[in-house]
C-alpha positions as YAML, in Angstrom:
chain: A
units: angstrom
residues:
- id: 1
  name: UNK
  ca: [-0.03, -0.02, 0.01]
- id: 2
  name: UNK
  ca: [1.40, 3.31, -1.05]
- id: 3
  name: UNK
  ca: [0.10, 6.29, 0.99]
- id: 4
  name: UNK
  ca: [1.74, 8.98, -1.15]
- id: 5
  name: UNK
  ca: [-0.09, 8.90, -4.45]
- id: 6
  name: UNK
  ca: [-1.33, 12.33, -5.62]
- id: 7
  name: UNK
  ca: [-4.44, 12.95, -7.75]
- id: 8
  name: UNK
  ca: [-4.43, 16.21, -9.67]
- id: 9
  name: UNK
  ca: [-7.97, 17.08, -10.61]
- id: 10
  name: UNK
  ca: [-8.72, 19.99, -12.88]
- id: 11
  name: UNK
  ca: [-12.00, 21.83, -12.55]
- id: 12
  name: UNK
  ca: [-13.39, 24.99, -14.08]
- id: 13
  name: UNK
  ca: [-14.75, 27.75, -11.87]
- id: 14
  name: UNK
  ca: [-16.24, 31.14, -12.61]
- id: 15
  name: UNK
  ca: [-14.10, 33.95, -11.14]
- id: 16
  name: UNK
  ca: [-15.29, 37.22, -9.68]
- id: 17
  name: UNK
  ca: [-15.23, 38.83, -13.17]
- id: 18
  name: UNK
  ca: [-17.58, 36.13, -14.50]
- id: 19
  name: UNK
  ca: [-14.98, 34.37, -16.57]
- id: 20
  name: UNK
  ca: [-14.20, 30.68, -16.64]
- id: 21
  name: UNK
  ca: [-10.88, 29.84, -14.93]
- id: 22
  name: UNK
  ca: [-9.12, 26.47, -14.62]
- id: 23
  name: UNK
  ca: [-8.24, 25.35, -11.13]
- id: 24
  name: UNK
  ca: [-6.05, 22.47, -10.00]
- id: 25
  name: UNK
  ca: [-6.80, 20.53, -6.81]
- id: 26
  name: UNK
  ca: [-4.17, 18.13, -5.50]
- id: 27
  name: UNK
  ca: [-5.25, 15.35, -3.17]
- id: 28
  name: UNK
  ca: [-3.10, 12.65, -1.59]
- id: 29
  name: UNK
  ca: [-4.55, 9.16, -1.40]
- id: 30
  name: UNK
  ca: [-3.64, 5.54, -0.72]
- id: 31
  name: UNK
  ca: [-3.69, 2.56, -3.07]
- id: 32
  name: UNK
  ca: [-1.83, -0.48, -4.29]
- id: 33
  name: UNK
  ca: [0.17, 0.30, -7.40]
- id: 34
  name: UNK
  ca: [1.31, -2.47, -9.83]
- id: 35
  name: UNK
  ca: [2.84, -2.40, -13.30]
- id: 36
  name: UNK
  ca: [0.41, -2.75, -16.18]
- id: 37
  name: UNK
  ca: [2.88, -3.17, -19.06]
- id: 38
  name: UNK
  ca: [6.13, -1.79, -17.72]
- id: 39
  name: UNK
  ca: [7.87, 1.08, -19.44]
- id: 40
  name: UNK
  ca: [8.51, 0.71, -23.17]
- id: 41
  name: UNK
  ca: [10.71, 2.72, -25.52]
- id: 42
  name: UNK
  ca: [9.39, 2.70, -29.10]
- id: 43
  name: UNK
  ca: [12.03, 3.78, -31.54]
- id: 44
  name: UNK
  ca: [10.92, 6.16, -34.27]
- id: 45
  name: UNK
  ca: [12.90, 7.81, -37.11]
- id: 46
  name: UNK
  ca: [12.57, 11.17, -35.36]
- id: 47
  name: UNK
  ca: [13.49, 9.96, -31.85]
- id: 48
  name: UNK
  ca: [12.05, 7.70, -29.16]
- id: 49
  name: UNK
  ca: [8.74, 7.70, -27.38]
- id: 50
  name: UNK
  ca: [8.52, 6.45, -23.83]
- id: 51
  name: UNK
  ca: [5.19, 4.83, -22.84]
- id: 52
  name: UNK
  ca: [3.99, 2.86, -19.90]
- id: 53
  name: UNK
  ca: [1.08, 2.16, -17.65]
- id: 54
  name: UNK
  ca: [0.27, 1.37, -14.02]
- id: 55
  name: UNK
  ca: [-2.76, -0.12, -12.25]
- id: 56
  name: UNK
  ca: [-3.95, 1.40, -8.97]
- id: 57
  name: UNK
  ca: [-6.45, -0.44, -6.68]
- id: 58
  name: UNK
  ca: [-7.98, 2.05, -4.26]
- id: 59
  name: UNK
  ca: [-11.17, 3.25, -2.62]
- id: 60
  name: UNK
  ca: [-10.43, 6.80, -3.81]
- id: 61
  name: UNK
  ca: [-12.83, 7.95, -6.46]
- id: 62
  name: UNK
  ca: [-10.82, 8.44, -9.64]
- id: 63
  name: UNK
  ca: [-12.23, 9.79, -12.90]
- id: 64
  name: UNK
  ca: [-11.32, 8.63, -16.42]
- id: 65
  name: UNK
  ca: [-12.68, 11.69, -18.25]
- id: 66
  name: UNK
  ca: [-16.37, 11.76, -18.89]
- id: 67
  name: UNK
  ca: [-19.37, 14.13, -19.01]
- id: 68
  name: UNK
  ca: [-17.23, 17.12, -19.90]
- id: 69
  name: UNK
  ca: [-14.63, 16.41, -17.26]
- id: 70
  name: UNK
  ca: [-10.91, 15.86, -17.89]
- id: 71
  name: UNK
  ca: [-9.41, 12.62, -16.60]
- id: 72
  name: UNK
  ca: [-7.55, 12.79, -13.37]
- id: 73
  name: UNK
  ca: [-3.79, 13.11, -13.50]
- id: 74
  name: UNK
  ca: [-1.79, 10.90, -11.08]
- id: 75
  name: UNK
  ca: [1.66, 11.73, -9.74]
- id: 76
  name: UNK
  ca: [3.51, 8.69, -8.42]
- id: 77
  name: UNK
  ca: [7.23, 8.35, -7.85]
- id: 78
  name: UNK
  ca: [7.99, 11.54, -9.81]
- id: 79
  name: UNK
  ca: [6.10, 10.42, -12.94]
- id: 80
  name: UNK
  ca: [2.76, 11.72, -14.15]
- id: 81
  name: UNK
  ca: [-0.02, 9.50, -15.52]
- id: 82
  name: UNK
  ca: [-3.53, 10.08, -16.94]
- id: 83
  name: UNK
  ca: [-6.38, 7.84, -15.67]
- id: 84
  name: UNK
  ca: [-7.36, 5.89, -18.77]
- id: 85
  name: UNK
  ca: [-10.12, 3.61, -17.39]
- id: 86
  name: UNK
  ca: [-11.73, 2.78, -14.04]
- id: 87
  name: UNK
  ca: [-13.14, -0.69, -13.27]
- id: 88
  name: UNK
  ca: [-15.33, -1.95, -10.43]
- id: 89
  name: UNK
  ca: [-13.18, -4.02, -7.98]
- id: 90
  name: UNK
  ca: [-15.88, -4.39, -5.31]
- id: 91
  name: UNK
  ca: [-14.98, -8.13, -5.00]
- id: 92
  name: UNK
  ca: [-12.07, -6.81, -2.88]
- id: 93
  name: UNK
  ca: [-14.51, -4.90, -0.66]
- id: 94
  name: UNK
  ca: [-17.17, -2.18, -0.93]
- id: 95
  name: UNK
  ca: [-16.01, 0.88, -2.89]
- id: 96
  name: UNK
  ca: [-12.82, -0.55, -4.38]
- id: 97
  name: UNK
  ca: [-11.90, 0.36, -7.95]
- id: 98
  name: UNK
  ca: [-8.97, -0.34, -10.31]
- id: 99
  name: UNK
  ca: [-7.68, 2.51, -12.39]
- id: 100
  name: UNK
  ca: [-5.51, 1.91, -15.42]
- id: 101
  name: UNK
  ca: [-3.19, 4.90, -15.79]
- id: 102
  name: UNK
  ca: [-1.04, 5.70, -18.84]
- id: 103
  name: UNK
  ca: [2.21, 7.63, -18.72]
- id: 104
  name: UNK
  ca: [1.77, 11.28, -19.58]
- id: 105
  name: UNK
  ca: [3.69, 12.17, -22.72]
- id: 106
  name: UNK
  ca: [6.73, 14.32, -22.30]
- id: 107
  name: UNK
  ca: [6.43, 17.91, -23.56]
- id: 108
  name: UNK
  ca: [6.93, 18.04, -27.37]
- id: 109
  name: UNK
  ca: [6.08, 14.35, -27.92]
...
């Protein structure tokens, strides 16, 4: 169990001037993190692209982007991931989910 996973959730609020403004909310949560497919380096003619994914089993409510909401961003061990899908894992206990998270592309890739 890792108690230092960070969820970065982006929401939109209306500021005092009546304009939409993006806001980031960071929340620490606990979960069990396992490798989904490891980290892969795909060679391309113009360079390499690093990709990878992790699975997180938790009771924290993660969002995979729906109904006009962005997917949650996960920060774990210095790397950033996007929540790609969320599955019901209630067979482990009430409220448990498994989130598949894909490595966030580096700037410029």
